[in-house]
C-alpha positions in Angstrom: -6.8 -7.0 -3.7 -3.9 -8.9 -2.8 -3.1 -12.5 -2.2 -1.2 -12.2 0.2 -2.2 -13.6 3.7 -2.6 -11.5 6.7 0.0 -12.3 9.6 -1.8 -12.7 12.9 -1.0 -9.3 15.6 -0.9 -9.3 19.3 -2.4 -5.6 19.0 -5.0 -4.6 16.4 -4.3 -1.5 14.4 -5.8 0.8 16.1 -4.4 -0.3 19.5 -1.2 -0.1 17.8 -1.9 3.7 16.7 -3.6 4.9 20.0 0.1 3.4 21.7 2.2 5.5 19.1 -0.1 8.5 19.8 0.3 8.3 23.4 4.0 8.4 23.5 3.9 11.4 21.0 1.5 13.1 23.5 -1.5 12.2 21.1 -4.8 10.8 21.5 -6.9 8.7 19.0 -9.6 10.7 18.1 -12.9 9.6 16.3 -11.7 11.0 13.2 -8.2 9.3 13.4 -10.0 6.2 14.9 -12.5 6.2 11.4 -9.4 6.7 9.4 -7.8 3.7 10.9 -11.1 1.6 10.7 -11.4 2.4 7.2 -7.8 1.8 5.7 -7.9 -1.4 7.6 -11.3 -2.8 6.3 -9.6 -3.8 2.9 -6.1 -4.5 2.2 -6.1 -2.9 -1.3 -3.7 0.0 -1.8 -4.9 3.2 -2.4 -4.0 7.1 -2.6 -5.1 9.8 -0.5 -7.8 10.9 -2.7 -9.5 7.8 -2.8 -9.4 7.6 0.9 -10.8 10.9 1.2 -13.8 9.7 -0.9 -14.3 6.9 1.1 -14.4 8.8 4.5 -16.6 11.8 2.8 -19.0 9.3 1.7 -19.3 7.3 4.8 -23.2 7.2 6.0 -22.4 6.9 9.7 -22.0 10.3 10.2 -18.5 10.0 10.8 -16.7 12.0 8.2 -13.3 13.5 8.4 -11.6 16.5 6.2 -9.4 16.3 3.9 -6.6 17.8 5.6 -6.9 15.1 9.1 -6.9 12.0 6.1 -3.2 13.8 4.9 -2.1 14.1 8.8 -3.4 11.0 10.1 -1.7 9.2 6.7 1.7 10.3 7.8 1.0 9.5 11.4 0.6 6.0 10.6 3.6 5.6 8.4 5.4 6.9 11.4 3.5 4.5 13.6 4.4 1.5 11.4 0.9 0.8 9.8 1.5 2.3 6.6 4.1 2.6 3.9 4.2 4.4 0.4 4.7 2.5 -2.6 6.3 4.0 -5.6 3.8 3.9 -8.1 3.7 5.3 -11.8 1.2 8.5 -12.9 2.5 10.7 -10.3 0.5 9.3 -7.7 1.5 8.3 -3.7 -0.1 4.6 -3.1 -0.1 3.4 0.6 -0.3 -0.1 1.5 -0.4 -1.8 5.0 2.7 -2.4 6.8 1.5 -3.7 9.4 0.0 -7.2 10.0 1.1 -8.4 6.6 4.1 -10.3 5.3 7.4 -8.9 3.7 6.7 -8.7 -0.2 7.7 -6.9 -2.9 6.1 -5.3 -5.8 5.9 -5.4 -9.7 4.9 -2.0 -10.9 3.8 -1.6 -14.9 4.8 1.6 -16.1 2.1 2.0 -18.3 -1.5 1.2 -16.6 -0.1 1.7 -13.2 -0.8 -1.7 -12.2 0.5 -2.7 -8.8 1.3 -7.1 -8.4 2.4 -8.0 -4.8 4.7 -11.0 -4.5 6.5 -13.1 -1.8 9.8 -14.4 -3.2 11.8 -16.1 -0.3 15.0 -17.3 -2.6 15.1 -13.7 -3.3 14.8 -12.5 0.6 17.3 -15.3 1.3 19.6 -13.8 -1.5 19.1 -10.1 -0.1 20.2 -11.6 3.6 23.3 -13.2 2.2 24.8 -9.7 0.3 23.9 -8.2 3.9 25.6 -10.5 5.2 29.0 -10.1 3.5 29.0 -6.4 4.3 28.5 -7.1 7.8 25.0 -5.3 7.4 22.4 -6.1 9.7 19.1 -5.9 7.2 16.1 -4.9 9.2 13.6 -5.2 6.1 14.0 -4.4 2.4 11.6 -2.8 -0.3 12.3 -4.6 -3.9 9.8 -2.6 -6.9 10.5 -3.8 -10.1 8.9 -1.8 -13.5 8.4 -2.7 -16.6 4.8 -3.6 -18.8 2.2 -6.0 -17.0 1.2 -8.7 -19.1 -2.3 -6.5 -20.1 0.4 -3.9 -21.7 2.9 -5.8 -23.1 0.3 -7.6 -25.7 0.6 -6.1 -29.3 -2.0 -3.8 -30.4 -5.0 -5.5 -31.8 -5.3 -5.2 -35.7 -8.5 -3.4 -36.6 -9.8 -4.3 -39.8 -11.2 -1.4 -41.9 -14.3 -2.3 -43.7 -13.1 -2.1 -47.0 -10.1 -4.5 -46.0 -13.3 -7.0 -45.6 -15.0 -6.6 -48.7 
């Protein structure tokens, strides 16, 4: 779960997706709308298999095929609703790109945990670097890899029964 507060937006994710699809000659089908609702029901990071499981286990009769989930995720990225976040363990992980503030990630190379953070001085530094190079920055993505506090702890020494005698 994220500690980041949602940003107020003028149009719902489904509305934004509907507009994007209309501009591309497509429509917001019931299946696509189900996926958008499911994705934006929480702010958790997720992979495709997790989303497929969530939409497959629905009890309201609004189930969606795996192929539709894959296609819709790509369209949601194109619409600016989602983005991929790199992650260890060879999984593509998605997060909201619409309705949430600019933020960066600390990614554990061992367990794959992902920590979101905002840092205003870092953002100002990047803007300064862009200015130095006459570069118009429209956003940034920073992913820092290392070990989380849990994975960087030294292993506990297990006492053998004979050592305790």
